[in-house]
MDAnalysis code that builds the backbone (N, CA, C; Angstrom):
import MDAnalysis as mda
import numpy as np

u = mda.Universe.empty(318, n_residues=106, atom_resindex=np.repeat(np.arange(106), 3), trajectory=True)
u.add_TopologyAttr("name", ["N", "CA", "C"] * 106)
u.add_TopologyAttr("resid", np.arange(1, 107))
u.add_TopologyAttr("resname", ["MET", "THR", "ASN", "ASP", "VAL", "GLU", "LYS", "LEU", "ILE", "ALA", "GLU", "MET", "TYR", "LEU", "ASN", "GLN", "GLN", "LYS", "LEU", "MET", "ALA", "GLU", "VAL", "GLN", "ALA", "LEU", "ARG", "LEU", "GLN", "LEU", "GLU", "GLY", "HIS", "PRO", "ALA", "ILE", "ALA", "ASP", "GLY", "TRP", "MET", "SER", "GLU", "LYS", "GLU", "ALA", "ALA", "ILE", "ALA", "LEU", "LYS", "SER", "HIS", "GLY", "ILE", "LYS", "SER", "PRO", "LYS", "GLN", "LEU", "GLN", "ASN", "LEU", "ARG", "LEU", "ASN", "GLY", "ALA", "PHE", "SER", "GLU", "SER", "LYS", "GLY", "GLU", "ILE", "ASN", "ASN", "ASN", "GLY", "ASN", "GLY", "LYS", "ILE", "PRO", "ARG", "TRP", "LEU", "TYR", "HIS", "VAL", "PRO", "SER", "CYS", "ARG", "LYS", "ALA", "LEU", "GLU", "ARG", "ARG", "TYR", "ARG", "ALA", "GLY"])
u.atoms.positions = np.array([
    [5.836, 59.240, 97.570],
    [5.731, 60.350, 96.629],
    [5.029, 61.521, 97.316],
    [5.408, 62.685, 96.894],
    [4.786, 63.879, 97.453],
    [3.534, 64.213, 96.655],
    [2.738, 65.085, 97.203],
    [1.498, 65.498, 96.524],
    [1.784, 66.168, 95.186],
    [2.852, 66.949, 95.104],
    [3.201, 67.627, 93.848],
    [3.525, 66.616, 92.749],
    [4.252, 65.589, 93.099],
    [4.611, 64.562, 92.119],
    [3.364, 63.802, 91.673],
    [2.494, 63.483, 92.599],
    [1.257, 62.781, 92.258],
    [0.377, 63.636, 91.352],
    [0.304, 64.942, 91.644],
    [-0.468, 65.855, 90.786],
    [0.113, 65.910, 89.387],
    [1.423, 65.992, 89.306],
    [2.099, 66.065, 88.016],
    [1.839, 64.797, 87.195],
    [1.919, 63.657, 87.853],
    [1.664, 62.392, 87.158],
    [0.208, 62.321, 86.696],
    [-0.725, 62.751, 87.517],
    [-2.145, 62.748, 87.145],
    [-2.405, 63.672, 85.967],
    [-1.793, 64.857, 85.967],
    [-1.958, 65.795, 84.849],
    [-1.385, 65.216, 83.563],
    [-0.220, 64.588, 83.675],
    [0.392, 63.983, 82.489],
    [-0.503, 62.878, 81.932],
    [-1.101, 62.091, 82.792],
    [-1.995, 61.021, 82.360],
    [-3.217, 61.586, 81.646],
    [-3.826, 62.647, 82.206],
    [-4.990, 63.272, 81.571],
    [-4.626, 63.871, 80.219],
    [-3.472, 64.514, 80.143],
    [-3.023, 65.088, 78.869],
    [-2.806, 63.997, 77.827],
    [-2.255, 62.878, 78.259],
    [-2.045, 61.768, 77.348],
    [-3.379, 61.226, 76.837],
    [-4.381, 61.123, 77.701],
    [-5.694, 60.635, 77.293],
    [-6.340, 61.564, 76.274],
    [-6.223, 62.878, 76.499],
    [-6.768, 63.861, 75.556],
    [-6.065, 63.746, 74.207],
    [-4.751, 63.607, 74.229],
    [-3.978, 63.493, 73.002],
    [-4.366, 62.231, 72.226],
    [-4.541, 61.129, 72.928],
    [-4.927, 59.879, 72.271],
    [-6.313, 59.993, 71.636],
    [-7.228, 60.702, 72.279],
    [-8.566, 60.907, 71.709],
    [-8.479, 61.735, 70.432],
    [-7.629, 62.753, 70.426],
    [-7.455, 63.583, 69.230],
    [-6.818, 62.786, 68.095],
    [-5.835, 61.974, 68.413],
    [-5.189, 61.144, 67.394],
    [-6.197, 60.160, 66.804],
    [-7.028, 59.572, 67.652],
    [-8.052, 58.637, 67.169],
    [-9.041, 59.344, 66.248],
    [-9.445, 60.565, 66.588],
    [-10.367, 61.329, 65.742],
    [-9.734, 61.629, 64.386],
    [-8.473, 61.990, 64.376],
    [-7.784, 62.246, 63.103],
    [-7.652, 60.973, 62.281],
    [-7.362, 59.868, 62.931],
    [-7.243, 58.592, 62.229],
    [-8.576, 58.212, 61.573],
    [-9.666, 58.391, 62.305],
    [-10.982, 58.088, 61.747],
    [-11.297, 58.977, 60.563],
    [-10.905, 60.242, 60.654],
    [-11.151, 61.168, 59.551],
    [-10.380, 60.740, 58.311],
    [-9.145, 60.359, 58.471],
    [-8.345, 59.937, 57.329],
    [-8.851, 58.635, 56.730],
    [-9.420, 57.793, 57.530],
    [-9.949, 56.526, 57.026],
    [-11.353, 56.684, 56.457],
    [-11.893, 57.897, 56.502],
    [-13.206, 58.129, 55.908],
    [-14.342, 57.650, 56.761],
    [-14.251, 57.808, 58.043],
    [-15.329, 57.400, 58.942],
    [-16.609, 58.155, 58.581],
    [-17.742, 57.483, 58.455],
    [-18.982, 58.130, 58.026],
    [-19.427, 59.280, 58.919],
    [-19.088, 59.244, 60.179],
    [-19.524, 60.311, 61.080],
    [-18.776, 61.611, 60.822],
    [-17.628, 61.531, 60.167],
    [-16.814, 62.727, 59.934],
    [-16.868, 63.154, 58.469],
    [-16.762, 62.221, 57.566],
    [-16.626, 62.542, 56.148],
    [-17.939, 62.314, 55.410],
    [-18.841, 63.266, 55.504],
    [-20.110, 63.167, 54.796],
    [-20.359, 64.444, 54.003],
    [-21.210, 64.330, 53.004],
    [-21.590, 65.489, 52.210],
    [-20.885, 65.499, 50.862],
    [-20.960, 66.628, 50.180],
    [-20.376, 66.801, 48.850],
    [-18.892, 67.102, 48.982],
    [-18.086, 66.407, 48.173],
    [-16.636, 66.594, 48.220],
    [-16.051, 66.534, 46.823],
    [-14.879, 67.136, 46.708],
    [-14.136, 67.045, 45.451],
    [-13.625, 65.611, 45.281],
    [-13.091, 65.344, 44.108],
    [-12.605, 63.997, 43.809],
    [-11.516, 63.561, 44.792],
    [-10.603, 64.470, 45.085],
    [-9.489, 64.153, 45.990],
    [-9.993, 63.870, 47.405],
    [-10.879, 64.726, 47.903],
    [-11.429, 64.545, 49.247],
    [-12.276, 63.280, 49.330],
    [-13.082, 63.040, 48.296],
    [-13.955, 61.866, 48.285],
    [-13.135, 60.576, 48.248],
    [-12.014, 60.590, 47.540],
    [-11.161, 59.399, 47.489],
    [-10.645, 59.058, 48.884],
    [-10.289, 60.078, 49.664],
    [-9.837, 59.845, 51.040],
    [-10.998, 59.337, 51.887],
    [-12.169, 59.962, 51.733],
    [-13.334, 59.579, 52.532],
    [-13.816, 58.167, 52.206],
    [-13.595, 57.723, 50.979],
    [-14.064, 56.398, 50.560],
    [-12.964, 55.346, 50.621],
    [-11.865, 55.682, 51.266],
    [-10.748, 54.748, 51.389],
    [-11.185, 53.446, 52.056],
    [-12.059, 53.555, 53.042],
    [-12.517, 52.353, 53.749],
    [-13.392, 51.464, 52.862],
    [-13.815, 51.980, 51.715],
    [-14.622, 51.197, 50.772],
    [-13.785, 50.732, 49.570],
    [-12.466, 50.782, 49.721],
    [-11.588, 50.230, 48.690],
    [-11.055, 51.212, 47.677],
    [-11.366, 52.487, 47.804],
    [-10.864, 53.494, 46.862],
    [-9.437, 53.843, 47.256],
    [-8.515, 53.693, 46.300],
    [-7.104, 53.921, 46.599],
    [-6.609, 55.288, 46.141],
    [-7.293, 55.892, 45.158],
    [-6.807, 57.169, 44.624],
    [-7.939, 57.918, 43.929],
    [-7.753, 59.223, 43.714],
    [-8.742, 59.987, 42.946],
    [-8.904, 59.449, 41.518],
    [-7.830, 58.937, 40.950],
    [-7.884, 58.376, 39.593],
    [-8.804, 57.158, 39.545],
    [-8.743, 56.315, 40.566],
    [-9.627, 55.147, 40.624],
    [-11.082, 55.590, 40.732],
    [-11.324, 56.633, 41.516],
    [-12.672, 57.169, 41.658],
    [-13.168, 57.717, 40.318],
    [-12.293, 58.407, 39.604],
    [-12.639, 58.937, 38.282],
    [-12.967, 57.790, 37.315],
    [-12.167, 56.743, 37.339],
    [-12.420, 55.599, 36.448],
    [-13.754, 54.926, 36.773],
    [-14.066, 54.817, 38.045],
    [-15.368, 54.252, 38.422],
    [-16.507, 55.132, 37.917],
    [-16.338, 56.451, 38.028],
    [-17.369, 57.368, 37.523],
    [-17.535, 57.200, 36.019],
    [-16.411, 57.117, 35.302],
    [-16.468, 56.964, 33.846],
    [-17.077, 55.624, 33.433],
    [-16.918, 54.604, 34.276],
    [-17.492, 53.286, 33.988],
    [-18.936, 53.143, 34.453],
    [-19.514, 54.224, 34.980],
    [-20.927, 54.217, 35.334],
    [-21.249, 53.724, 36.738],
    [-20.279, 53.748, 37.624],
    [-20.544, 53.280, 38.992],
    [-21.419, 54.264, 39.761],
    [-21.362, 55.537, 39.406],
    [-22.122, 56.566, 40.109],
    [-23.123, 57.214, 39.160],
    [-24.277, 57.566, 39.689],
    [-25.344, 58.128, 38.878],
    [-25.604, 59.581, 39.261],
    [-25.632, 60.427, 38.247],
    [-25.950, 61.835, 38.498],
    [-27.430, 61.989, 38.841],
    [-28.285, 61.177, 38.225],
    [-29.724, 61.282, 38.490],
    [-30.097, 60.805, 39.897],
    [-29.286, 59.931, 40.475],
    [-29.550, 59.459, 41.839],
    [-28.907, 60.363, 42.887],
    [-28.227, 61.424, 42.456],
    [-27.623, 62.369, 43.387],
    [-26.312, 61.902, 43.978],
    [-25.645, 60.973, 43.306],
    [-24.365, 60.480, 43.811],
    [-23.206, 61.368, 43.377],
    [-23.322, 61.958, 42.179],
    [-22.306, 62.867, 41.662],
    [-22.991, 64.092, 41.067],
    [-22.226, 65.160, 40.934],
    [-22.765, 66.389, 40.362],
    [-21.649, 67.121, 39.639],
    [-21.912, 67.534, 38.399],
    [-20.930, 68.307, 37.643],
    [-21.099, 69.769, 38.008],
    [-20.128, 70.290, 38.704],
    [-20.181, 71.665, 39.191],
    [-19.257, 72.566, 38.373],
    [-18.973, 72.173, 37.133],
    [-18.045, 72.921, 36.287],
    [-18.699, 74.090, 35.599],
    [-17.869, 74.851, 34.887],
    [-18.353, 76.037, 34.194],
    [-18.708, 75.763, 32.738],
    [-18.740, 74.529, 32.337],
    [-19.089, 74.177, 30.967],
    [-17.890, 73.680, 30.190],
    [-16.763, 74.370, 30.285],
    [-15.560, 73.948, 29.561],
    [-14.819, 72.846, 30.316],
    [-14.659, 73.038, 31.618],
    [-13.927, 72.073, 32.438],
    [-14.896, 71.455, 33.452],
    [-15.141, 70.160, 33.359],
    [-16.034, 69.540, 34.345],
    [-15.349, 69.444, 35.709],
    [-16.076, 69.782, 36.735],
    [-15.600, 69.642, 38.113],
    [-16.624, 68.801, 38.860],
    [-16.292, 67.539, 38.997],
    [-17.228, 66.604, 39.593],
    [-17.154, 66.663, 41.108],
    [-18.326, 66.706, 41.725],
    [-18.446, 66.598, 43.173],
    [-19.109, 65.261, 43.476],
    [-18.698, 64.659, 44.561],
    [-19.200, 63.345, 44.948],
    [-19.943, 63.472, 46.271],
    [-21.159, 62.934, 46.336],
    [-21.905, 62.904, 47.594],
    [-21.495, 61.609, 48.296],
    [-20.657, 61.746, 49.310],
    [-19.980, 60.595, 49.910],
    [-20.944, 59.522, 50.440],
    [-21.992, 59.869, 51.201],
    [-22.889, 58.799, 51.664],
    [-23.551, 58.031, 50.518],
    [-23.946, 58.754, 49.473],
    [-24.572, 58.101, 48.319],
    [-23.557, 57.266, 47.550],
    [-22.323, 57.752, 47.462],
    [-21.284, 56.997, 46.761],
    [-20.928, 55.719, 47.513],
    [-20.983, 55.773, 48.834],
    [-20.753, 54.557, 49.623],
    [-21.780, 53.489, 49.239],
    [-23.049, 53.911, 49.176],
    [-24.115, 52.970, 48.812],
    [-23.916, 52.444, 47.397],
    [-23.493, 53.334, 46.486],
    [-23.271, 52.923, 45.101],
    [-22.130, 51.910, 45.006],
    [-21.067, 52.135, 45.777],
    [-19.947, 51.184, 45.766],
    [-20.369, 49.841, 46.357],
    [-21.152, 49.869, 47.429],
    [-21.645, 48.623, 48.009],
    [-22.517, 47.875, 47.004],
    [-23.371, 48.633, 46.308],
    [-24.247, 48.046, 45.277],
    [-23.404, 47.421, 44.162],
    [-22.402, 48.146, 43.723],
    [-21.569, 47.687, 42.599],
    [-20.790, 46.431, 42.965],
    [-20.181, 46.413, 44.152],
    [-19.349, 45.268, 44.499],
    [-20.153, 44.070, 44.983],
    [-21.378, 44.324, 45.469],
    [-22.257, 43.220, 45.835],
    [-22.745, 42.513, 44.577],
    [-23.053, 43.294, 43.542],
    [-23.564, 42.730, 42.299],
    [-22.440, 42.075, 41.480],
    [-21.236, 42.618, 41.597],
    [-20.141, 42.137, 40.744],
    [-19.296, 41.205, 41.451],
])
């Protein structure tokens, strides 16, 4: 092989490694990896972030909230609505702990 071909193969290998790292980062984000998905989120975003804890949809998250799985006084959820329409925000790290607490006890 010539030097040009070897360089081309080396560049392609490095590009592939970079691409695989980016794909892995996106996969972790979609699975709700704690290092990426933390803080206050809407119901839809929180459902994605809590997927690794068994949450399948925003509706399931809403049902858990209505059944008392999350506490507003403990800072797990917050009603950020204007009074007429409630807009619940979920603190993902606290909700993870609440889900662990709920499923460990139940």
